[in-house]
C-alpha positions as CSV (number, residue, x, y, z in Angstrom):
1,M,15.0,-1.0,-74.2
2,Q,16.8,-1.8,-71.0
3,S,18.9,1.2,-71.2
4,T,15.7,3.3,-71.4
5,G,14.3,1.7,-68.3
6,V,17.5,2.2,-66.3
7,L,17.7,5.7,-67.5
8,L,14.1,6.4,-66.5
9,A,14.8,4.8,-63.0
10,A,17.9,6.9,-62.6
11,Q,16.0,10.1,-63.5
12,A,13.2,9.2,-61.1
13,L,15.7,8.6,-58.3
14,A,17.4,11.9,-59.0
15,A,14.1,13.7,-59.0
16,C,13.3,12.4,-55.5
17,Q,14.5,14.4,-52.6
18,P,17.4,12.7,-50.7
19,A,15.9,13.6,-47.3
20,A,12.8,11.5,-48.0
21,L,15.0,8.6,-49.0
22,F,17.0,9.0,-45.8
23,H,13.9,9.1,-43.6
24,G,12.5,5.9,-45.1
25,F,15.8,4.2,-44.6
26,A,16.2,5.4,-41.0
27,A,12.6,4.2,-40.2
28,S,13.3,0.8,-41.6
29,L,16.5,0.6,-39.6
30,L,14.7,1.6,-36.5
31,L,12.1,-1.1,-37.0
32,E,14.7,-3.7,-37.6
33,A,16.7,-2.7,-34.5
34,A,13.5,-2.8,-32.4
35,D,12.7,-6.3,-33.7
36,L,16.3,-7.4,-32.9
37,L,16.4,-5.8,-29.4
38,A,12.9,-6.6,-28.1
39,P,13.6,-10.1,-26.9
40,V,16.9,-9.1,-25.4
41,L,15.3,-6.2,-23.5
42,R,12.4,-8.3,-22.4
43,T,14.7,-11.0,-21.0
44,L,16.8,-8.3,-19.3
45,W,13.7,-6.7,-17.7
46,R,12.5,-10.1,-16.4
47,R,15.9,-10.9,-14.8
48,L,16.2,-7.4,-13.3
49,S,12.7,-7.5,-11.8
50,A,13.3,-11.0,-10.5
51,A,16.5,-9.8,-8.9
52,A,14.8,-6.8,-7.3
53,S,12.0,-8.9,-6.0
54,W,14.4,-11.4,-4.4
55,L,16.4,-8.5,-2.9
56,L,13.3,-6.9,-1.4
57,V,12.0,-10.2,0.0
58,Q,15.4,-10.8,1.6
59,M,15.5,-7.4,3.1
60,V,12.0,-7.5,4.5
61,G,12.5,-11.0,5.8
62,R,15.7,-10.0,7.6
63,A,14.0,-6.9,9.1
64,V,11.1,-9.0,10.4
65,A,13.5,-11.5,11.9
66,L,15.5,-8.7,13.5
67,V,12.3,-7.3,15.1
68,R,11.2,-10.7,16.2
69,R,14.6,-11.4,17.9
70,G,14.5,-8.0,19.6
71,V,11.0,-8.7,21.0
72,Q,12.1,-12.1,22.2
73,Q,15.2,-10.7,23.9
74,G,13.2,-7.9,25.5
75,S,10.6,-10.3,26.9
76,A,13.3,-12.6,28.1
77,M,15.0,-9.8,29.9
78,A,11.8,-8.5,31.4
79,A,10.9,-12.0,32.7
80,A,14.4,-12.4,34.1
81,S,14.3,-9.1,35.9
82,A,10.8,-9.8,37.3
83,A,12.0,-13.1,38.6
84,R,14.9,-11.5,40.4
85,A,12.8,-8.8,42.1
86,P,11.0,-9.6,45.3
87,A,7.3,-9.9,45.1
88,S,6.7,-6.7,47.1
89,E,8.7,-4.7,44.6
90,R,7.1,-6.0,41.4
91,G,5.2,-3.2,39.7
92,G,2.5,-5.5,38.4
93,T,1.7,-6.9,41.8
94,R,1.5,-3.5,43.4
95,Q,-0.7,-2.2,40.7
96,R,-3.0,-5.2,41.0
97,Q,-3.2,-4.7,44.8
98,R,-4.0,-1.0,44.3
99,D,-6.8,-1.9,41.8
100,E,-8.2,-4.5,44.2
101,Q,-8.2,-2.0,47.0
102,Q,-10.0,0.6,44.9
103,Q,-12.6,-1.9,43.8
104,Q,-13.2,-2.9,47.4
105,Q,-13.5,0.8,48.5
106,Q,-16.0,1.4,45.7
107,R,-18.1,-1.6,46.7
108,E,-18.1,-0.4,50.4
109,Q,-19.1,3.1,49.3
110,R,-22.0,1.7,47.2
111,A,-23.2,-0.5,50.2
112,R,-23.1,2.6,52.5
113,H,-24.9,4.6,50.0
114,R,-27.7,2.0,49.7
115,Q,-28.0,1.8,53.4
116,Q,-28.2,5.5,53.9
117,H,-30.9,6.0,51.3
118,R,-33.1,3.1,52.5
119,G,-32.8,4.6,56.0
120,G,-34.8,1.8,57.7
121,R,-38.0,2.9,56.0
122,G,-38.7,-0.7,54.9
123,T,-39.7,-0.3,51.3
124,S,-38.2,2.2,48.9
125,D,-39.4,3.5,45.6
126,H,-35.8,3.7,44.4
127,T,-33.2,1.0,43.9
128,F,-29.5,2.0,43.8
129,I,-27.4,0.0,41.4
130,D,-23.7,1.0,40.9
131,G,-24.4,4.4,42.4
132,W,-27.4,5.2,40.2
133,A,-30.9,5.5,41.4
134,W,-33.5,3.8,39.2
135,Q,-37.2,4.2,39.5
136,M,-39.0,1.0,40.2
């Protein structure tokens, strides 16, 4: 009886196509390899991403520090050169003086304009504010 069962199994195996057996075997090997390599690859990915993150943080941090140092040195050099220059040669002081002179001239022009348009008539139906006539 056993010889008949073994014979039937051998005949059934011979009747199957060898390619189908190979594909099934390859698929199971592939699944086993994936099960084996998944934790290793997951750990490798975590370590690589942590290393890349650390590297980027270091690079950005150093770049920001370099920019900060440059700004500090530039402002220190500007302050030192401004302290060495006489007050009459400082650009900021000259510009401020020019701005103040322009503002004073504008105020005087507005005052002259108001006086000309009032013309000693006493009351006026227009009031001049900042060079504009507004109806009262």
